[in-house]
C-alpha positions in Angstrom: 18.1 23.9 -17.9 20.0 20.7 -18.4 18.9 18.0 -20.9 18.1 15.7 -18.0 15.9 18.3 -16.4 14.2 18.9 -19.7 13.3 15.2 -19.9 12.0 15.2 -16.4 9.8 18.3 -17.0 8.5 17.0 -20.3 7.7 13.6 -18.7 5.9 15.3 -15.8 3.8 17.4 -18.1 2.8 14.5 -20.4 2.1 12.1 -17.6 -0.4 14.6 -16.1 -2.0 15.4 -19.4 -2.1 11.9 -20.9 -1.5 9.4 -18.1 1.2 6.8 -17.8 0.0 4.4 -20.4 -0.7 7.0 -23.0 2.8 8.6 -22.7 5.4 6.7 -24.7 9.0 7.5 -24.5 8.8 8.8 -28.1 6.3 11.5 -27.0 8.6 12.4 -24.1 11.5 12.8 -26.4 9.5 15.0 -28.8 8.2 17.2 -25.9 11.7 17.5 -24.4 13.2 18.3 -27.8 15.6 15.4 -27.8 16.1 12.0 -29.2 14.9 8.8 -27.5 18.5 7.6 -27.2 19.3 10.7 -25.1 16.5 9.7 -22.7 18.0 6.2 -22.4 21.4 7.7 -21.7 19.9 9.1 -18.5 17.2 6.5 -17.6 17.2 2.8 -18.4 13.4 2.9 -19.1 10.2 4.9 -18.6 9.5 3.4 -15.2 12.9 4.5 -13.9 12.2 8.0 -15.1 8.8 8.0 -13.3 10.5 6.8 -10.1 13.1 9.6 -10.4 10.2 12.1 -10.6 8.5 10.5 -7.6 11.7 10.6 -5.4 12.4 14.2 -6.6 9.0 15.4 -5.5 9.3 13.6 -2.2 12.7 15.3 -1.6 11.2 18.7 -2.4 8.3 17.9 -0.1 10.8 17.0 2.7 12.5 20.4 2.3 9.2 22.2 3.2 9.2 20.6 6.6 12.7 21.8 7.7 10.9 24.6 9.6 9.5 22.1 12.1 10.9 23.1 15.5 10.9 20.5 18.3 10.8 23.5 20.7 7.2 24.3 19.7 4.2 22.5 21.2 3.1 19.3 19.4 -0.1 21.0 18.1 1.9 24.0 16.7 4.4 21.6 15.0 1.5 19.7 13.5 -0.1 22.9 12.2 3.2 24.0 10.6 3.5 20.6 9.0 0.0 20.3 7.7 -0.1 23.9 6.4 3.3 23.5 4.7 2.2 20.3 3.0 -1.0 21.9 1.7 0.9 25.0 0.5 3.6 22.9 -1.2 1.0 21.2 -3.4 -1.0 24.3 -4.0 2.2 26.0 -5.3 3.1 22.9 -7.3 -0.2 21.6 -8.8 1.7 19.4 -11.3 3.4 17.6 -8.3 -0.1 17.0 -6.8 -1.5 15.7 -10.1 1.5 13.4 -10.5 1.4 12.1 -6.9 -2.4 11.6 -7.0 -2.0 9.6 -10.2 1.0 7.5 -9.2 1.2 7.3 -5.4 -0.5 3.8 -5.3 0.9 2.7 -8.7 3.0 -0.5 -8.9 5.4 1.4 -11.1 6.7 3.2 -8.0 9.3 0.7 -6.6 9.9 -0.2 -3.0 13.2 1.6 -3.2 11.5 4.8 -4.4 8.8 4.4 -1.7 11.5 4.0 1.0 13.4 7.0 -0.3 10.1 8.9 -0.3 9.3 7.8 3.3 12.3 9.8 4.4 10.3 12.9 3.6 7.9 12.1 6.4 10.4 11.1 9.1 10.1 14.4 10.9 6.3 13.9 11.0 6.6 10.3 12.2 8.8 11.6 15.0 6.2 14.3 15.8 3.4 11.8 15.9 5.4 9.5 18.1 6.2 12.2 20.6 2.6 13.3 20.5 1.5 9.8 21.4 4.1 9.5 24.2 2.8 12.7 25.7 -0.8 11.5 25.2 -1.7 14.4 23.0 -2.2 12.3 19.9 -4.4 9.2 19.8 -2.5 5.9 20.4 -3.0 4.7 16.8 -0.2 3.1 14.7 1.9 5.9 13.2 1.5 4.5 9.6 -2.3 4.5 10.1 -2.2 8.2 11.3 0.0 9.1 8.3 -2.5 7.4 6.0 -5.4 9.3 7.5 -3.5 12.6 7.4 -2.3 12.0 3.8 -5.8 11.0 2.7 -7.2 14.2 4.2 -4.6 16.3 2.4 -5.3 14.7 -1.0 -9.0 14.9 -0.5 -8.8 18.5 0.4 -6.5 19.3 -2.5 -8.8 17.6 -5.0 -11.6 19.8 -3.7 -9.4 22.9 -3.6 -8.3 22.6 -7.2 -11.9 22.2 -8.4 -13.3 25.2 -6.4 -13.1 28.8 -7.4 -13.9 30.3 -4.0 -11.5 28.8 -1.5 -9.9 31.0 1.1 -7.7 31.0 4.2 -10.6 29.9 6.4 -11.1 26.7 4.3 -7.5 25.8 4.9 -7.9 26.6 8.6 -11.1 24.5 8.8 -9.4 21.5 7.2 -6.5 21.8 9.6 -8.8 22.0 12.6 -10.8 19.0 11.5 -7.7 16.8 11.0 -6.2 18.0 14.4 -9.5 17.2 16.1 -9.5 13.7 14.6 -6.0 12.8 15.7 -5.8 14.5 19.1 -6.8 12.7 22.3 
């Protein structure tokens, strides 16, 4: 693993454990097994490092949606998207914890948010096509994304606290969200 990646991994770990304000660069350096100067060789400050992690997670999230096929019905495409998003965060709980903690933070810059927005472009296209075909409610796409994202985060919070979730709970969540956005 490269020194840069060690710094990113250490930062992610500490941010989740201690929070943004309780994670100084000196603690990151210690966790990464490097000096503070090395961190500053890669990142101008802690906020830039946090933004790098945010964009990296959003890029990885985007890669999970490459399976969306426009040949499938809108509902099937939505099911693939929603299931892939839930699975992505279940397989990467540290990413979920980071995003939950920082998604609304002013630390995340407009540039990082715009880069992260690229991750949902296939979904915005899907929602737009669904609205044009009168399959999905004629609500602003950003509002639909906010609702869907809120349901994902709410479900994942519950999922990580439960010991007895199963495939039917995932299926139930998917069905409830689909029922809420379809016409």
